[in-house]
C-alpha positions in Angstrom: 23.0 8.2 9.2 20.2 9.1 11.6 16.8 9.5 10.0 15.4 13.0 9.8 13.0 14.1 12.5 9.7 15.4 11.1 7.6 17.9 13.1 4.1 16.5 13.3 1.6 18.5 11.2 1.3 19.8 7.7 3.2 23.0 7.9 6.7 22.4 9.2 9.3 19.7 9.1 12.9 20.0 10.2 14.9 21.3 7.2 11.7 23.2 6.2 9.9 20.3 4.6 6.1 20.2 4.5 3.4 17.6 3.8 1.9 19.2 0.8 -1.2 18.8 -1.2 -1.4 22.4 -2.7 -5.1 22.4 -3.7 -7.7 24.2 -1.7 -7.2 27.5 0.3 -7.5 27.2 4.1 -10.9 28.9 4.1 -12.3 26.5 1.5 -14.8 24.0 3.2 -14.1 21.5 0.4 -10.4 21.6 1.3 -10.9 20.2 4.7 -10.7 16.5 3.6 -7.4 17.3 1.9 -6.0 19.0 5.0 -7.0 16.0 7.1 -5.2 13.7 4.7 -2.1 16.0 4.7 -2.0 15.8 8.5 -2.4 12.0 8.5 0.4 11.5 6.1 2.8 13.9 7.9 2.0 12.3 11.3 2.6 8.9 9.8 6.1 9.8 8.6 6.8 11.2 12.1 5.6 8.0 13.7 7.4 5.4 11.5 10.6 7.2 10.7 10.4 6.4 7.0 12.4 9.1 5.1 9.7 9.9 2.6 6.2 9.0 1.6 3.6 9.9 -1.0 0.0 9.1 -1.4 -3.0 10.0 -3.6 -6.8 9.5 -3.7 -8.7 9.5 -7.0 -12.5 9.8 -7.0 -14.6 9.3 -10.2 -11.5 10.0 -12.4 -10.5 13.1 -10.5 -7.4 13.5 -8.3 -9.1 14.5 -5.1 -5.8 14.6 -3.2 -2.1 14.1 -3.5 0.1 14.3 -0.5 3.9 14.3 0.1 5.9 14.1 3.3 9.5 13.8 4.2 12.6 13.4 2.0 13.1 11.5 -1.3 16.9 12.1 -1.0 18.3 12.5 2.5 21.8 13.2 1.4 20.8 16.0 -0.9 18.0 17.2 1.4 15.4 17.0 -1.4 11.8 16.6 -0.3 9.2 14.3 -1.7 6.8 16.1 -4.1 3.9 15.3 -6.4 6.2 14.0 -9.1 8.4 11.7 -7.0 8.6 8.2 -8.4 8.7 5.3 -5.9 9.3 1.6 -6.4 6.0 -0.2 -6.7 7.3 -3.5 -5.4 4.6 -6.2 -5.8 1.9 -3.6 -6.7 3.7 -4.1 -10.1 1.8 -7.4 -10.3 -1.5 -5.6 -10.8 -0.1 -3.9 -13.9 1.2 -7.2 -15.2 -2.0 -9.1 -14.5 -4.1 -6.4 -16.2 -1.8 -6.5 -19.2 -2.4 -10.3 -19.5 -6.1 -9.8 -19.1 -6.1 -7.1 -21.8 -4.5 -9.6 -24.2 -6.9 -12.3 -23.2 -9.8 -9.9 -23.9 -8.4 -9.3 -27.4 -8.1 -13.1 -28.0 -4.4 -12.9 -28.2 -3.6 -14.8 -25.0 -5.5 -17.9 -23.7 -5.4 -17.7 -19.9 -6.1 -21.4 -19.6 -3.6 -22.7 -22.1 -0.2 -24.0 -21.0 2.4 -21.2 -21.3 4.8 -23.8 -22.6 2.9 -23.7 -25.9 3.7 -20.1 -26.5 7.3 -20.3 -25.2 9.0 -23.0 -27.2 12.4 -22.0 -25.9 11.4 -22.9 -22.3 13.5 -25.9 -21.3 11.9 -26.4 -17.8 10.4 -29.9 -17.3 7.3 -28.5 -15.5 3.8 -29.9 -15.7 1.6 -27.7 -17.9 0.8 -24.4 -16.1 -1.3 -21.5 -17.3 -1.3 -17.7 -17.2 -4.4 -17.9 -14.9 -2.4 -20.0 -12.4 0.6 -17.7 -12.6 -1.6 -14.7 -11.9 -3.3 -16.3 -8.9 -0.1 -17.9 -7.5 -1.4 -21.5 -8.0 1.1 -22.6 -10.6 3.4 -24.1 -7.9 6.3 -21.9 -9.1 8.8 -21.0 -6.3 9.3 -17.6 -4.9 12.8 -16.1 -4.3 15.1 -18.6 -2.7 18.6 -18.6 -1.1 20.2 -18.8 -4.5 18.5 -15.4 -5.4 20.1 -13.5 -2.5 22.1 -11.3 -5.0 19.5 -11.2 -7.7 19.6 -7.4 -8.0 23.3 -7.3 -8.9 22.9 -8.2 -12.5 21.3 -6.5 -15.5 19.3 -9.0 -17.6 18.8 -7.9 -21.2 15.5 -9.6 -21.7 12.7 -11.4 -19.9 13.9 -14.6 -21.4 17.3 -14.1 -19.8 15.6 -13.6 -16.5 13.5 -16.8 -16.9 16.8 -18.6 -17.3 17.5 -17.8 -13.6 14.9 -20.3 -12.4 13.8 -22.6 -15.2 15.8 -25.4 -13.8 14.0 -25.4 -10.5 11.3 -27.8 -9.4 7.7 -26.7 -8.8 6.7 -26.6 -5.1 3.3 -28.0 -5.8 1.5 -29.4 -8.8 -0.2 -26.7 -10.8 -3.6 -25.9 -9.3 -3.0 -27.8 -6.1 -2.0 -25.0 -3.7 -1.5 -21.3 -3.2 2.2 -20.6 -3.4 3.1 -16.9 -3.7 5.7 -16.4 -6.4 7.3 -13.4 -8.0 9.1 -15.7 -10.4 5.7 -16.8 -11.6 5.1 -13.2 -12.7 8.4 -13.1 -14.5 7.2 -16.1 -16.4 3.8 -14.5 -17.0 5.6 -11.5 -18.5 7.3 -13.8 -21.0 3.8 -15.1 -22.0 2.6 -11.5 -22.3 5.6 -10.7 -24.6 4.8 -13.8 -26.8 1.1 -12.7 -27.1 1.8 -9.0 -27.6 4.7 -9.5 -30.1 6.8 -6.9 -28.3 8.8 -6.5 -25.0 6.8 -6.5 -21.8 7.8 -3.0 -20.8 6.9 -1.6 -24.3 3.4 -3.3 -24.2 2.7 -1.9 -20.7 3.7 1.6 -21.7 1.7 1.7 -24.9 -1.4 -0.3 -24.0 -1.8 -0.5 -20.3 -0.4 2.7 -18.7 -0.2 5.3 -21.6 0.3 8.8 -20.3 0.9 7.8 -16.7 4.2 8.1 -14.8 4.6 4.3 -14.5 7.6 2.5 -15.9 10.6 0.4 -14.9 12.3 1.2 -11.6 14.7 4.1 -12.0 15.7 4.6 -8.4 19.4 4.1 -9.1 19.5 6.0 -12.4 20.1 9.4 -11.0 16.8 10.5 -12.6 15.5 13.9 -11.3 12.2 12.4 -10.1 13.2 9.0 -8.7 13.3 8.6 -5.0 16.4 7.2 -3.4 15.9 4.0 -1.4 16.6 3.3 2.2 16.5 0.7 4.9 16.3 0.4 8.7 19.3 -0.9 10.6 19.5 -0.9 14.4 17.0 2.0 14.5 18.8 4.1 12.0 18.1 4.8 8.3 20.8 3.9 5.8 21.1 4.3 2.0 20.7 1.0 0.2 23.0 -0.1 -2.6 21.8 -0.1 -6.2 19.4 -2.9 -7.1 18.5 -3.9 -10.6 14.9 -5.2 -11.1 15.3 -6.5 -14.6 14.9 -10.1 -13.2 11.2 -9.3 -12.6 9.7 -6.1 -14.0 6.3 -7.8 -13.7 6.7 -9.2 -10.2 8.1 -6.1 -8.4 10.2 -4.0 -10.7 8.0 -1.0 -11.8 7.9 2.5 -10.3 5.3 5.2 -10.3 4.2 8.4 -8.7 1.4 7.9 -6.2 -1.0 9.8 -8.4 -0.1 7.7 -11.5 -0.8 4.4 -9.9 -4.0 5.6 -8.3 -5.1 6.9 -11.7 -4.2 3.5 -13.2 -6.6 1.9 -10.7 -9.3 4.4 -11.6 -8.9 3.6 -15.3 -9.2 -0.1 -14.7 -12.4 0.4 -12.7 -13.8 2.6 -15.4 -13.2 0.2 -18.2 -10.5 2.2 -19.9 -7.8 -0.5 -19.8 -9.9 -3.6 -19.9 -13.7 -3.8 -20.1 -15.6 -3.5 -16.8 -16.8 -7.0 -17.3 -13.2 -8.2 -17.7 -12.2 -6.3 -14.5 -15.0 -7.9 -12.6 -13.9 -11.3 -13.7 -10.4 -10.6 -12.5 -11.8 -10.1 -9.0 -13.5 -13.5 -8.9 -11.5 -15.7 -6.5 -9.5 -18.4 -8.3 -10.2 -22.0 -7.4 -7.8 -24.8 -6.5 -8.3 -28.3 -7.8 -10.3 -29.3 -4.7 -12.7 -26.4 -5.4 -11.6 -24.2 -2.5 -11.2 -20.4 -3.1 -7.6 -19.2 -3.3 -6.7 -16.8 -0.5 -4.5 -16.0 2.5 -5.3 -14.2 5.8 -8.3 -12.0 5.2 -8.2 -11.8 1.4 -9.0 -13.9 -1.6 -7.0 -13.9 -4.8 -8.4 -13.6 -8.3 -6.5 -12.8 -11.6 -3.8 -10.9 -9.8 -6.1 -8.7 -7.7 -6.8 -9.4 -4.1 -10.3 -8.8 -2.7 -11.5 -8.3 0.9 -13.6 -5.9 2.8 -12.7 -2.6 4.5 -13.7 -1.7 8.1 -17.2 -0.6 6.8 -17.8 -3.9 5.1 -17.3 -2.5 1.6 -15.6 -4.7 -1.0 -12.1 -3.6 -1.9 -9.7 -4.7 -4.6 -6.0 -4.3 -3.7 -2.4 -5.4 -3.5 0.5 -4.4 -1.3 4.2 -4.5 -2.0 7.4 -4.8 0.0 10.9 -4.9 -1.4 14.3 -3.4 -0.8 13.8 0.3 -0.3 10.0 0.3 -0.7 6.6 -0.4 0.8 3.5 0.2 -1.3 -0.2 -0.3 -1.6 -3.1 0.3 -4.1 -6.6 0.0 -2.8 -9.8 0.3 -5.0 -13.5 0.6 -4.0 -15.1 -0.6 -7.2 -18.7 0.2 -6.2 -17.7 3.8 -5.4 -14.9 4.3 -8.0 -12.4 5.4 -5.4 -8.7 4.6 -5.6 -6.1 5.2 -3.0 -2.3 4.7 -3.2 0.5 5.0 -0.6 4.2 4.6 -1.5 7.3 5.0 0.6 11.1 4.8 0.1 12.0 2.3 2.8 10.8 -1.2 3.6 8.9 -1.2 6.9 6.5 -3.5 8.7 3.1 -2.0 8.1 -0.6 -2.5 7.9 -0.2 -0.8 4.5 -3.6 -1.5 3.0 -5.4 -0.2 6.1 -3.2 2.9 5.9 -4.4 3.5 2.4 -8.0 3.1 3.5 -7.5 5.7 6.3 -5.9 8.2 3.9 -9.0 7.8 1.7 -11.5 8.0 4.5 -11.9 11.8 4.5 -13.1 11.5 0.9 -15.5 8.6 1.4 -19.2 8.8 2.1 -19.9 8.3 5.8 -21.8 5.2 6.8 -25.3 5.5 8.1 -24.4 5.2 11.9 -22.3 8.3 11.4 -25.1 10.5 10.1 -26.3 11.7 13.5 -25.1 14.7 15.5 -21.3 14.9 15.6 -19.7 14.5 19.0 -17.4 17.4 20.1 -13.7 17.1 20.1 -12.8 16.0 23.7 -10.5 19.0 24.3 -11.1 18.6 28.1 -9.6 15.1 28.2 -6.4 14.9 30.2 -6.1 11.2 30.7 -7.2 7.8 29.2 -7.6 4.2 30.1 -7.2 1.5 27.4 -8.1 -2.2 27.3 -5.9 -4.1 25.0 -5.8 -7.7 24.0 -3.3 -8.4 26.8 -4.4 -6.1 29.6 -5.3 -2.6 30.8 -3.1 0.5 30.8 -3.5 4.2 30.8 -1.7 7.6 30.8 -1.9 11.3 30.0 -3.9 12.6 27.0 -4.2 16.0 25.3 -6.6 17.0 22.6 -7.3 20.2 20.6 -9.4 21.2 17.6 -8.1 23.4 14.9 -10.1 24.3 11.8 -12.6 21.7 12.8 -10.0 18.9 12.9 -9.8 17.0 16.2 -6.3 15.9 17.1 -4.7 14.6 20.2 -1.9 12.5 21.7 -1.8 9.7 24.3 1.3 8.7 26.2 2.2 5.0 25.8 3.5 3.4 29.0 5.7 0.4 29.1 3.6 -2.7 28.5 2.4 -5.2 25.9 1.2 -2.7 23.3 4.3 -0.6 23.4 6.5 -3.7 23.3 4.6 -5.0 20.3 4.6 -1.7 18.4 8.3 -1.2 19.1 9.3 -4.7 18.1 9.6 -3.7 14.4 12.6 -2.2 12.6 11.1 1.2 12.2 11.0 4.1 14.7 9.8 3.3 18.3 6.8 5.0 19.9 6.6 6.6 23.3 3.2 8.2 22.5 0.5 7.8 19.8 -1.5 10.4 17.9 -5.2 10.3 17.3 -6.6 12.4 14.4 -10.3 12.7 13.5 -10.7 11.9 9.8 -13.9 14.0 9.3 -13.5 17.7 10.0 -16.2 18.9 12.4 -17.1 15.4 13.6 -14.8 15.1 16.6 -13.4 11.5 16.8 -16.4 9.8 15.5 -14.0 8.1 13.1 -10.3 8.6 13.8 -6.9 7.3 12.8 -4.6 6.0 15.4 -1.1 6.9 14.1 1.4 4.1 14.9 4.8 3.0 13.7 3.0 0.3 11.7 0.6 2.6 10.0 -2.8 4.3 10.3 -5.3 2.2 12.1 -9.1 2.7 12.3 -10.8 3.9 15.5 -14.6 4.4 15.9 -16.2 6.3 18.7 -19.2 5.3 20.7 -22.0 7.9 20.7 -20.4 9.6 23.7 -17.4 10.6 21.4 -15.0 9.6 24.2 -14.8 5.8 23.9 -12.8 4.7 20.9 -12.7 1.1 19.5 -10.5 -0.5 17.0 -8.3 -3.4 16.2 -4.5 -3.6 15.8 -3.9 -6.5 13.5 -5.8 -9.7 13.7 -7.4 -10.4 17.1 -5.9 -7.4 18.8 -8.9 -5.4 20.0 -8.2 -2.0 21.6 -10.7 0.2 23.5 -9.6 3.7 24.6 -11.7 5.7 27.1 -10.9 9.4 27.4 -11.3 10.9 30.9 -11.4 14.5 32.2 -9.5 13.7 35.3 -6.6 11.4 36.4 -6.9 8.0 34.9 -6.9 4.7 36.9 -3.5 3.4 35.8 
């Protein structure tokens, strides 16, 4: 089944679907950030071909924006809305780690005691390993292996039954010796949570960690009225995925939520409503290996479940991303600002997902000092551009316009290294790229480059016509907008 084509913008999609936020009236100055976020989300769905996405931004405990774009059920033609529940994938780990921290705070779980002591039924001949090591992926537990290819085909009646799936496997490293990402480790952590809580993992999470929030076990295949259906890319086309049961790892990747609910969860954690602020801060401290080195990967470090790094402004962020069958997800927090942003989708796609969440939150963030001067005008006279990319120079046609103060344009993408790289992923290919200013009335001083791999950050030089950004690690991009024909 071909994926639906979405008309870029916030007002129209084929089959009459809209990217909706439904808060401010068009004439309301305070509604401009929401309209920018709406346009960013709708443009992203058009660029990546994912059937449906939802996102939310929470500021100081208030839902500043919730957005929806595309379809949650292609076959029935049902659009994503505010109440659509998506698979959280590995963002579930943040809920599980926070549940463990809450029990530790209450003195009911010792994060540094071997889990074997609280799980007498555990038959595995592993070296002693702790909840802290499980949360930080330093226990040596394996991740999914070839034997787990059909892991979603069976319903497991309990966490203990799920642990039986892997308790005969060897550790990949001695506990504390290496960072080895493991969702099985979180299944085991949920068993330790159950032992400390004296109730099933899902019950403890619902009553003590996420009360009142639309967060719970994945219900995608239940026929529930709010659950999104799940899809995958195959040869450039979208196809409905078979049912998948996550009872083997509710804690590691099996929860679902609305975008608003998971963002509010992040806000509650920052505000000390789930665990104390002191406990949350301790969860952000990077774990240490036996040799004293900080635990981390790529550009982030790993604490008690939460990852920490810096956004493009240098602000500290706490976050986690997820990818599983039929889902891609992210939750990003700015603890010093008490801002939370989530983005969820109903297909797995290769994405700079945390950066996408950052860009959706950008209209609601305070502007950094260099952006406080006079705003450059939207370059509506630009008809061409030249770009320097990591692997060469290219150029093409460009068009820009400003509507309600929002600067928006499109650049054609010629054959070459950038187009080949962007189109080397399973999702929709790109022949052109959109650029959308993230602050209404500020031209392209800060803008989002809308690509098949997500929303990427561009910053303008003072002239407002030279845009600089980075596509992934060590892929600098400079775009110069011109009034006349570009040198191609």
